[in-house]
C-alpha positions in Angstrom: -0.1 -0.3 -0.2 1.2 3.4 -1.4 2.1 5.5 1.6 1.1 9.3 0.1 2.9 12.2 3.2 0.0 14.7 4.4 0.9 18.3 2.8 -0.1 21.3 5.2 -0.7 24.1 3.6 1.8 27.2 3.7 0.9 30.0 6.4 1.6 33.8 5.3 1.4 35.5 8.9 -0.6 39.0 8.5 -0.6 41.5 10.8 -3.8 42.8 11.9 -3.7 47.0 12.6 -6.7 48.1 15.0 -8.6 50.8 13.3 -8.1 53.3 16.1 -4.7 54.3 14.4 -6.4 54.8 10.9 -7.0 58.7 12.1 -3.4 59.0 13.3 -2.3 58.1 9.8 0.4 55.3 11.1 1.3 52.1 13.4 4.4 51.3 14.6 5.3 48.5 17.1 8.8 46.9 18.4 8.9 43.1 18.6 11.8 40.5 20.3 12.4 38.5 17.3 15.0 35.8 18.2 18.0 34.9 20.4 22.0 35.6 19.0 23.4 32.8 20.1 27.1 34.2 19.5 26.6 37.2 21.7 23.4 35.8 23.6 21.2 38.8 22.9 18.0 39.7 21.4 17.2 40.8 17.7 14.6 42.8 18.0 12.1 44.0 14.6 10.6 47.4 14.1 7.4 47.8 12.1 6.2 50.8 10.4 3.0 51.1 8.7 1.3 54.1 6.8 -2.6 54.5 5.8 -3.3 55.6 2.8 -6.8 55.4 3.4 -7.5 52.1 1.8 -4.7 49.8 3.2 -1.7 49.9 5.2 1.5 50.1 3.8 3.6 48.4 5.9 8.1 48.1 6.0 10.0 46.6 8.9 13.6 46.5 9.8 16.2 44.4 11.8 19.1 45.4 10.4 21.6 46.5 13.4 18.3 46.8 15.9 20.2 44.5 19.2 18.4 46.4 21.7 14.7 48.0 22.0 16.0 51.5 22.5 17.6 51.2 18.8 14.5 50.0 17.3 12.6 52.7 19.1 14.8 55.5 17.9 14.6 53.9 14.1 10.8 54.6 14.2 11.0 57.6 16.0 12.9 58.7 12.8 10.4 57.3 10.1 7.8 58.9 12.3 9.5 62.2 11.9 9.8 61.8 8.2 6.4 61.2 7.8 5.9 64.3 9.5 7.8 66.4 7.6 7.4 64.4 4.0 4.0 63.7 4.0 2.3 60.4 3.1 1.8 60.8 -0.7 6.3 61.5 -0.8 6.8 58.1 1.9 4.4 56.1 0.2 5.5 57.4 -3.8 9.1 58.1 -3.6 10.0 59.5 -7.2 13.9 60.0 -8.3 14.9 63.0 -10.3 14.8 61.1 -13.5 11.8 59.3 -13.0 9.5 62.6 -12.1 11.6 64.3 -14.9 10.4 61.7 -17.3 7.2 60.8 -16.3 5.5 64.2 -14.8 8.2 67.0 -15.7 8.8 66.9 -19.6 4.7 66.3 -20.4 3.9 69.2 -18.3 6.5 71.2 -20.6 5.4 69.5 -23.8 1.6 70.5 -23.0 2.3 73.9 -21.7 3.4 74.8 -25.2 4.6 78.4 -24.1 8.9 77.2 -24.5 10.8 75.7 -27.4 10.3 72.1 -25.0 13.2 70.7 -27.3 15.8 73.0 -26.0 14.6 72.2 -22.3 14.5 69.0 -22.7 18.2 69.0 -23.6 18.8 71.0 -20.0 16.8 68.3 -18.1 18.7 65.3 -19.8 22.0 66.8 -18.3 20.1 67.3 -14.7 19.4 63.9 -15.2 22.7 62.5 -16.2 24.0 64.4 -12.5 21.4 63.4 -10.4 20.2 59.9 -11.3 18.8 58.0 -9.2 18.7 60.3 -6.4 15.1 61.2 -4.7 13.9 64.6 -5.7 12.8 65.3 -2.5 16.0 64.4 -0.7 17.9 67.2 -3.6 19.2 69.8 -1.2 20.8 73.5 -1.7 24.4 71.3 -1.3 23.3 69.3 -4.2 22.4 72.3 -6.4 25.8 74.0 -5.6 27.5 70.8 -6.5 25.8 70.4 -9.9 26.4 74.2 -10.8 30.0 73.1 -10.5 30.1 70.5 -12.6 28.4 72.0 -15.2 30.7 75.0 -15.2 33.6 72.6 -15.8 31.6 70.7 -18.4 33.0 72.2 -21.7 30.1 72.3 -24.6 30.2 72.7 -28.1 30.0 75.2 -30.6 30.7 75.0 -33.8 33.8 73.1 -34.4 35.4 73.6 -31.1 34.7 73.4 -27.6 34.1 76.6 -25.5 34.0 76.9 -21.6 30.6 77.5 -20.2 29.8 80.5 -19.1 28.0 81.7 -15.9 25.3 82.8 -17.9 25.2 79.3 -19.7 25.4 77.8 -16.4 22.3 80.0 -15.1 20.3 78.3 -17.8 20.9 75.0 -16.2 20.2 76.3 -12.8 16.6 77.6 -14.5 15.6 75.0 -15.4 16.0 72.9 -12.3 14.6 75.4 -10.2 11.8 74.5 -12.7 11.6 71.4 -11.9 12.1 71.3 -8.0 9.4 74.1 -8.1 6.9 72.1 -9.7 7.9 68.8 -7.8 6.7 71.6 -4.8 3.6 72.3 -6.2 2.8 68.9 -7.2 3.4 67.3 -3.4 6.5 65.5 -4.2 8.8 68.3 -2.4 8.5 69.4 1.0 11.5 71.6 1.4 12.1 74.6 -0.9 15.5 75.9 -2.5 16.3 79.5 -3.1 18.2 80.2 -6.0 18.4 83.7 -4.8 22.8 83.8 -4.1 23.2 80.4 -6.6 22.6 81.9 -10.3 25.0 84.3 -10.8 24.4 88.0 -11.6 25.2 88.5 -15.2 26.7 91.4 -16.6 25.0 93.1 -19.2 26.9 92.5 -22.2 29.0 95.9 -23.7 29.9 94.0 -27.5 28.0 96.0 -29.9 28.8 96.4 -34.2 28.4 100.0 -35.7 27.2 100.7 -39.0 30.2 101.3 -40.9 31.0 98.0 -39.4 27.8 96.1 -40.8 28.5 97.3 -43.8 32.3 95.8 -44.1 30.6 92.8 -43.3 27.9 92.9 -45.9 30.9 93.4 -48.3 32.4 90.4 -47.1 30.0 88.6 -48.3 30.7 88.8 -51.6 34.4 87.6 -51.2 34.9 83.9 -52.1 36.9 82.0 -49.2 40.5 80.3 -50.4 39.0 77.2 -48.8 35.7 76.7 -50.5 36.2 74.1 -53.2 33.1 75.3 -54.5 34.0 78.7 -55.1 30.5 80.6 -53.8 30.6 83.4 -51.9 28.1 84.1 -49.2 25.9 86.8 -50.6 22.8 84.4 -49.6 23.3 85.8 -46.2 23.0 89.3 -46.9 19.3 89.8 -46.8 19.3 87.5 -43.6 21.6 90.0 -42.2 19.8 92.9 -43.4 16.9 91.1 -41.6 18.5 91.1 -38.4 19.7 94.2 -38.4 16.8 96.6 -39.4 14.0 94.4 -37.5 15.8 93.1 -34.2 14.0 89.6 -35.0 16.5 86.8 -33.5 17.8 83.7 -35.4 15.1 81.4 -35.0 12.4 84.1 -35.5 14.1 84.5 -39.0 13.9 80.9 -39.4 9.9 81.0 -39.4 9.6 84.1 -41.6 7.4 83.0 -44.7 6.2 84.9 -47.5 3.0 85.6 -46.0 3.8 86.8 -43.2 5.1 89.9 -45.0 2.4 92.8 -45.9 4.1 95.4 -47.8 3.1 98.9 -48.8 4.8 99.0 -52.3 3.7 102.6 -53.1 5.8 103.6 -49.9 8.2 100.8 -50.3 7.9 99.8 -46.5 6.0 97.0 -45.1 5.3 94.8 -41.9 6.2 91.2 -40.9 3.4 89.3 -38.7 5.5 86.6 -37.2 3.6 83.7 -36.3 5.7 81.1 -33.7 3.5 78.0 -32.5 6.5 77.2 -29.6 8.1 80.6 -29.1 10.8 80.7 -26.0 8.8 83.3 -24.8 5.4 83.9 -24.1 4.7 86.1 -27.1 3.7 83.9 -29.8 3.1 86.7 -32.2 5.1 89.9 -33.0 4.4 92.8 -35.7 7.7 94.6 -36.6 8.3 97.1 -39.8 9.8 96.7 -42.7 12.5 98.9 -43.4 13.0 100.8 -46.8 15.9 99.4 -47.1 14.9 95.6 -45.9 12.0 95.8 -48.7 14.6 96.7 -51.0 16.5 94.0 -50.5 13.7 91.7 -50.2 12.9 92.7 -53.8 16.0 92.3 -55.0 16.3 88.8 -53.5 13.0 87.7 -55.5 10.8 87.4 -52.2 7.6 89.3 -53.5 7.3 86.2 -56.5 7.9 83.7 -53.7 5.0 81.5 -52.5 3.3 82.5 -49.4 4.7 79.4 -47.7 8.1 79.6 -48.7 11.0 81.0 -46.3 11.8 84.4 -46.4 15.7 84.3 -44.9 18.1 81.8 -45.8 19.8 80.3 -42.3 21.4 77.4 -42.9 24.9 76.9 -41.3 24.7 80.5 -40.3 26.3 80.2 -36.7 29.7 79.2 -39.0 29.1 81.5 -41.9 28.4 84.5 -40.1 31.3 84.2 -37.6 33.3 83.7 -40.6 31.8 87.2 -41.9 32.4 88.9 -39.0 36.6 87.8 -39.0 36.7 88.8 -42.4 35.1 92.0 -41.8 37.7 92.5 -38.7 34.7 93.3 -36.3 35.5 92.0 -32.4 35.3 88.3 -31.8 32.7 88.9 -29.1 30.0 90.4 -31.9 27.9 87.6 -32.9 24.6 87.5 -34.7 22.8 88.4 -31.8 24.6 91.7 -31.2 22.4 92.6 -34.1 19.6 92.6 -32.0 21.2 95.0 -29.6 22.4 97.2 -32.7 18.7 97.2 -34.1 17.2 98.5 -30.4 20.1 101.1 -29.9 19.9 102.4 -33.4 16.1 102.9 -32.8 16.2 104.7 -29.2 18.6 107.2 -30.5 16.0 107.9 -33.6 13.6 108.8 -31.2 11.4 105.8 -31.4 9.6 104.9 -28.3 10.5 102.9 -25.6 7.1 100.8 -25.7 7.4 99.9 -28.7 11.2 99.1 -29.0 9.8 96.9 -26.1 7.0 95.3 -28.6 9.5 94.5 -31.1 12.0 92.8 -28.9 9.3 90.5 -27.7 9.5 91.8 -24.1 6.7 93.2 -21.7 6.1 97.1 -21.4 7.3 97.3 -17.8 10.6 95.1 -18.5 13.7 96.6 -17.9 15.9 93.7 -19.9 16.1 95.5 -23.0 17.2 98.5 -21.0 19.9 96.2 -19.2 21.0 93.8 -21.8 20.2 95.8 -25.2 20.3 99.1 -25.1 24.1 99.4 -25.6 24.9 103.5 -26.6 28.1 104.1 -27.9 29.8 107.8 -27.6 28.3 109.1 -31.1 24.9 107.7 -29.7 25.1 109.6 -26.6 26.1 112.9 -28.5 23.4 112.8 -31.3 20.8 111.8 -28.6 22.1 115.3 -26.2 21.8 117.1 -29.8 18.4 118.5 -29.3 19.4 119.7 -25.8 22.8 121.2 -27.1 21.0 122.8 -29.4 18.7 124.4 -27.1 21.5 125.5 -25.4 22.7 127.1 -28.1 19.5 129.0 -28.9 19.6 130.3 -25.0 22.9 131.9 -25.3 21.9 133.3 -28.4 19.0 134.9 -27.1 20.4 136.3 -23.6 23.5 137.9 -25.7 21.0 139.3 -28.0 19.4 140.9 -24.7 22.2 141.8 -22.9 24.0 145.2 -23.5 27.2 145.5 -24.5 
């Protein structure tokens, strides 16, 4: 007769926590586990449970808890952590990378007020540094360490590497600040980090390109570089350069301009560009700038008015290297970039007497913003003299009248 052993089902022990602890939100207890024969001491288990509204979420620890006092200390630390962080963070801790991918990037993508592709690159750098660190545990010391790390990290621009400036690091710090503030808003962080003394103050740039220098750049467009095997000049950039100089539009804005956005008065040879950008780096998605007679003439010469409404107006292909080469050939200062044309435009308009409100609108800044005055109005000596000429003329008239009334 065959013998079949009796099989007993395995039991899973479940701790039953009294309902009276639900109002408190947590339950803690210390139990004596077993005897450690070598040292003849007891092993203690600290049990900590959090009530999430539907069930208890339990975690326990025995490591190093050889006395009841040590177990009590572990539980006290857990209770303190729960008080400081809250149950949402305790039950669902998220890493910087996980929170960024799951929540912050979708938020930026749906927000549609920035060019989120560029911001995603900054976020990838942030995630590379913080990796699996919990977003609630990021401290000010971590932020300072990130700043040091970013400043030591060179970046590629054109064909070479450049040392990262404070202004460049500030962009990454600003995005990190946005990430941490967003985590705080949605309840994934309890503590707030002030970036007041972390983001360095930027000194306004002083680089400038005069009208004569700009004309030399335009002349350089017709030179054929010796190293150019195709024997082609840079004349296709002439319209783009004049567009940047006379309108103050950024290179990414010029890239979006199509023929249908250009509205002209052919009899007066002037007009406007009604720019529409779906994803702009600032909050202004539409912008209207004037087309000067000079720009009108260049558009006419380039055949812009014969193009279809959806055709591009300005050629921005490989603009960075080509424009840099043109500036070098024209003998312009090394710190002058295409963006300097934007500052030159604002400065010349202010010198010509254009009101600040319309200058702000052309640059894409709010009426009460001080950014244009701080970063874009770069008055040179001749601008100061020209702006002061009405006062100088008035003084001369007053002196003349005074001398005529005064007897000899």
